[in-house]
N, C-alpha and C positions, 0 to 999 in steps of 0.2 A: 574502421572507426570503432572506438570503445562503446560499450553499451551505455545507455542512459539509465541511471539508477534513481528510481523515484520512490520515496517513502510516502505511503498513503496514510495520513495521520490526522487525528483530531482527539483532543483529550476528553471530549464529550462522547458518550456511547450512543449507539442507535442512530447515527447520521448517515450510514451507508458506506462506511469504509471498506468492509470486506466485499460487499456487493460491487462496489466500484473497482476494487482491485481485481477480482475474479473476471469481471466482464471486460475490463480494459485489456487484461492479458488475452482473453479470447478474441477481442476485436483486433488487436495487433497481430495475433497469430493468423487470423483470417486474411490479413494482408501479406502473409508469407514472411512476417518478421520472426526472428529468433527470440523467443520470450521465455523468461523465468519468473515465476511467482514464488516469493519467499513468505511463508507463514510464520510471523513472529508473535502471534497471539496464542497464549495457552488455551484459549477457548477452541482454537483450531477450526473455526468456521470456514476459513478459506480452504482448508484441507478437505473437509467433508463436502463443501460446496463444489469440489471438483471430483467427487465420487471416490475419494481415497479413504480407506479404512486404516488409519495409522496404527491401530492396535496390532495389525498383522505384519508391520514393518520392523526390520532389524534395527534400522537407524532412522532418526528424525532430526529436526533442528536442534534438539537438546544435545545430541552427540556432536553435531557440527560446531556449535558454539563453544563446547568444552574441548574441542580439538581431538575428539575420540573417533571421528569419521570425517572423510573429506566431503566437500559439497558435491563433487562429481559422483561419488559413490552413493550419495543419499538422495539425489534428485529422482523424482518419479515422473514418468510421462503418462498421464491418464489417456486411456484409449480414445482416439477420435477428437481430442481437444486441441492438439497442435502446439502445446506449450508444456514446459516442465514445471514441476512444483517441488519446493522444499517443504515436506509435510511437518506438521507440528502435532503435539498432544499436550496434556496437562503437565508432562514432565518439564516443559519449558519454565514453569515457575521454579522448579528446583535448579535449573540452569542459572537463572537469575541470582538465586541465593548463593550458588557455588561461585559465581563470578564476583559477587560482593565479598564473599569470604576470602577468596584468593587475594583480592585487592587489599583487604585489611591485614592479612597475615604476611604478605610478601610485598615489601615496599617497592621493589623493582617492577612489579606487575601492576601497581596501582594505576598508573597512567595508561596501561595497555588493555585493561578489561573492557573499555568502551569500543575497542577496535577488533574484537573477536569476530564479528560478522564481516567487517571490511576485509580482514585477512582471508576469510573463507571465500569471499566473492572474487577477490583479485584474479585468480587463475582463469575465471570464466568471462571476464569483461571483454576480451578481444574476440570471442567467438559468439557473442550474442548482441542483440540490438536494444532490447528493453529488459530491465529488471525491476519488477514491482515488489515492494515490501509492505505487507499488511501489518500495521502496528497495533498493539493493544491500546485500549482507550484510557491510558494513564501515562504519566511520565515516570518511567522506571528504567532499569538497566537495559531491558529489551528495546524499549523505544529509543533510548540513547544510542544503543548499538546501531539501530536502523538509521538514525539521523547522522551518525558519524560516518556511515558507509555511503549515504545517499548524495547525489548531486543536487537534488531538489525535493521539495515537499508538495504533494498534491493534497489539498484540503477539501474534503467533502463537507458540505454545509446544508443542513436542513433549515429551511427558511422559517424559523420561529424565534421568539424573543431570547430564550435561554442559549440558543446557539451562538448569538452574538457575544454573550458573556464568555463562553468557552473559547471563542475565537481570539479574544484579547489575551487570554492566558497562553494560547498556543503560539501566538506571534511573539510573546515575551520569551517563551521556551526556545523558539527558533533563534532568537537573538542571543540567548545564553549559550546555545550550542555553537553558534558562529564564533562567539568570543572564546570558547574553551577548546572544542575538539574538531570543528569543521568550519574554517573561515570561508569556504567556498559554497556553503549551503545556501540555496536560494528558494524562494517560493515559486513553485511551478505554476500554480494557479488555484483558484477556488471554483469548485463545481457545485452547483445547486442541485440537491437530490430530493427525491420524494416530493417534488414540487406540484402544488395544486393551485392553479391560477384563479380558481373560484374563491380562494381564501384571501381575504383582504390583508391579513397579517403577513401571509407568505409574500404577497406582492410588495408590501411596505418594506419587509426585511430585504427582499431581493433588490429593491431600489436603493436601500441604504448600503448594501454591499457594493453595488456599482459606484455609488457616490464616493465611498471610502477607498475602494481598491481598483477602480477603473478597469483597464484592460486586463488586469490579472484575474478578473472574473470571466470564466468561459461563457460564451454566448449560448452554448448548448445547455438546455434545461432537461434534467432527468426527471420524468414525471413519476408521480405515485402510480404504480402499475402492478396489478395482481400477478401478472406473469413473472415479473422480476422477483416478487415475494415467493412464488411457488417453486421457482427453478432450483434453489438449493436443496429442497427436500428430495429432488430427483438426482442430486449429485451432478448438476449441470449448470454452466453459465446460461443466462437467458438467451444468448445468441444461438445456443444449441437446442434449448428447450422450446422456444418459440421465436424463430428468427424474424417473423413479421410483426411482432408485438411492438408497441410504442417504446417500451423499455429497451429492447434490443436495438432498435433504430437509433435511439438516443445515445447509447454507448458507442455505436459505430460512428456517429456524428462527433462525439467527444474525442474519440481516438483520432479522427481525421483532423480535428481542430488542433490537438496536441502535436500531431505530425507536422502540420503547416507551421506552427510556432517553432518547432525544433529546427525545421529547414531554414526558417527565417533567421534564427540565431546563428546557425551554421554558416550562412552566407554573409552575415554582418561583419 
């Protein structure tokens, strides 16, 4: 079976995209799945959150997107984590500019620049089970490459008022991508992150999400948890930093829920 490629995206920053990406990769790896995490954010938080110093690497996502290195040669396997990472650094911003420049100068490449990541991923699809793409918190050429390559979009949502406004914009973006570069793109689901049930607003927003999106909202709630927040500073997913924490248990539960949904789709 081909890998499932999931872009973790939200145009609003600070909702737990990178945390969700890193910890889902870790959770699926703990189930013996073959997992790749692709860091498409120039902030490179997924890279550092896996303990990788990209400054010491010869190749990064920048080189892969521009065709200057293969995905296979660039992937890093952090010690003890059980999954592979395509590392990033701030050079990714330059890659975006270069892709835009190529499209503008060379008409025959204009429709191809959105598929640079997809072309790089294709050789690996048959040998892996899950590929997670950490997207930047904006709609740019990097996000568009991720959405063009993905089978589906996982949307982390913080349960606050402004998050709902950002969600409307993201849904519209997904529809535009479907219409232009990836007609098969679907919404994988919405996951509520940094959840605090003592907060009345969080409860109200959570109820509204379920009312509007029904079963596409995962039942698993990722709580606001200090261990989840601390783990990246040690270069570890929370499942490795503190596997008994509420945050670690929540991400394992989310991975299990995603796996059950995937199996249900496969048998349908």
